TORSE-802155 format. One record per residue (C-alpha): x, y, z. Coordinates in nm, 3 decimals, always signed. Layout:
REM TORSE-802155
<<X,Y,Z>> ...
END
This chain:
REM TORSE-802155
<<-17.031,-13.338,+0.747>> <<-17.298,-13.548,+0.919>> <<-17.225,-13.439,+1.276>> <<-17.459,-13.134,+1.275>> <<-17.754,-13.350,+1.168>> <<-17.664,-13.616,+1.426>> <<-17.649,-13.350,+1.699>> <<-17.983,-13.197,+1.593>> <<-18.151,-13.538,+1.596>> <<-18.013,-13.619,+1.941>> <<-18.125,-13.282,+2.081>> <<-18.477,-13.335,+1.947>> <<-18.495,-13.686,+2.093>> <<-18.372,-13.555,+2.427>> <<-18.647,-13.294,+2.431>> <<-18.916,-13.554,+2.352>> <<-18.817,-13.781,+2.644>> <<-18.914,-14.103,+2.475>> <<-18.852,-14.463,+2.581>> <<-18.861,-14.675,+2.263>> <<-18.698,-14.588,+1.932>> <<-18.689,-14.772,+1.600>> <<-18.435,-14.656,+1.341>> <<-18.517,-14.775,+0.989>> <<-18.217,-14.785,+0.758>> <<-17.967,-14.775,+1.044>> <<-17.672,-14.875,+0.827>> <<-17.354,-14.903,+1.033>> <<-17.518,-14.720,+1.324>> <<-17.373,-14.369,+1.306>> <<-17.703,-14.201,+1.399>> <<-17.849,-14.498,+1.587>> <<-17.558,-14.510,+1.833>> <<-17.604,-14.145,+1.922>> <<-17.983,-14.178,+1.951>> <<-17.958,-14.489,+2.168>> <<-17.791,-14.292,+2.446>> <<-18.114,-14.090,+2.486>> <<-18.370,-14.374,+2.508>> <<-18.435,-14.686,+2.715>> <<-18.476,-14.926,+2.422>> <<-18.344,-14.887,+2.069>> <<-18.385,-15.107,+1.762>> <<-18.188,-15.051,+1.442>> <<-18.300,-15.225,+1.124>> <<-18.130,-15.232,+0.786>> <<-18.143,-15.457,+0.483>> <<-17.762,-15.456,+0.448>> <<-17.632,-15.752,+0.648>> <<-17.271,-15.632,+0.644>> <<-17.367,-15.290,+0.779>> <<-17.572,-15.441,+1.062>> <<-17.284,-15.673,+1.153>> <<-17.049,-15.373,+1.179>> <<-17.303,-15.184,+1.392>> <<-17.359,-15.481,+1.623>> <<-16.987,-15.503,+1.699>> <<-16.973,-15.136,+1.795>> <<-17.277,-15.109,+2.024>> <<-17.428,-15.396,+2.222>> <<-17.693,-15.166,+2.371>> <<-17.895,-15.156,+2.048>> <<-18.105,-15.443,+1.916>> <<-17.972,-15.473,+1.561>> <<-18.184,-15.650,+1.300>> <<-18.122,-15.737,+0.937>> <<-18.457,-15.663,+0.777>> <<-18.665,-15.434,+0.567>> <<-18.909,-15.155,+0.635>> <<-19.176,-15.357,+0.456>> <<-19.203,-15.583,+0.764>> <<-19.070,-15.408,+1.072>> <<-18.947,-15.644,+1.348>> <<-19.142,-15.492,+1.637>> <<-19.482,-15.535,+1.800>> <<-19.787,-15.329,+1.708>> <<-19.811,-14.993,+1.887>> <<-19.483,-15.041,+2.075>> <<-19.265,-14.754,+1.949>> <<-19.252,-14.393,+2.072>> <<-19.032,-14.264,+1.790>> <<-18.958,-14.407,+1.449>> <<-18.671,-14.255,+1.253>> <<-18.594,-14.302,+0.886>> <<-18.326,-14.047,+0.809>> <<-18.207,-14.162,+0.466>> <<-18.439,-14.452,+0.389>> <<-18.784,-14.484,+0.237>> <<-19.074,-14.442,+0.478>> <<-19.298,-14.751,+0.484>> <<-19.611,-14.566,+0.591>> <<-19.836,-14.862,+0.672>> <<-19.571,-15.040,+0.879>> <<-19.476,-14.726,+1.068>> <<-19.839,-14.660,+1.152>> <<-19.867,-15.019,+1.275>> <<-19.571,-14.998,+1.514>> <<-19.614,-14.644,+1.650>> <<-19.796,-14.587,+1.976>> <<-20.102,-14.356,+1.953>> <<-19.910,-14.048,+2.073>> <<-19.581,-14.122,+1.894>> <<-19.348,-13.948,+1.651>> <<-19.193,-14.000,+1.310>> <<-18.864,-13.832,+1.224>> 
END
């Protein structure tokens, strides 16, 4: 049931031609894994330790972090695209980490 959304997200990312992606609420990495194939650097963050551990075993190409959107684990103005597909959107933190000409999905 989630495949059409995953495909739509990947197609949009492909069209944007971005380098750095941060996925908030990555869970076990279903969407993050697909998105990572379209970018140079990908970070997945989730508060659920068990989910991040599962994701980390499946894809070594993503930087997986146990954390919360309240304090995102990336530098200021370093992200081209921030995704938060099924998680709350921490507006202040997203604005801090996004580059000036970046995107939120």
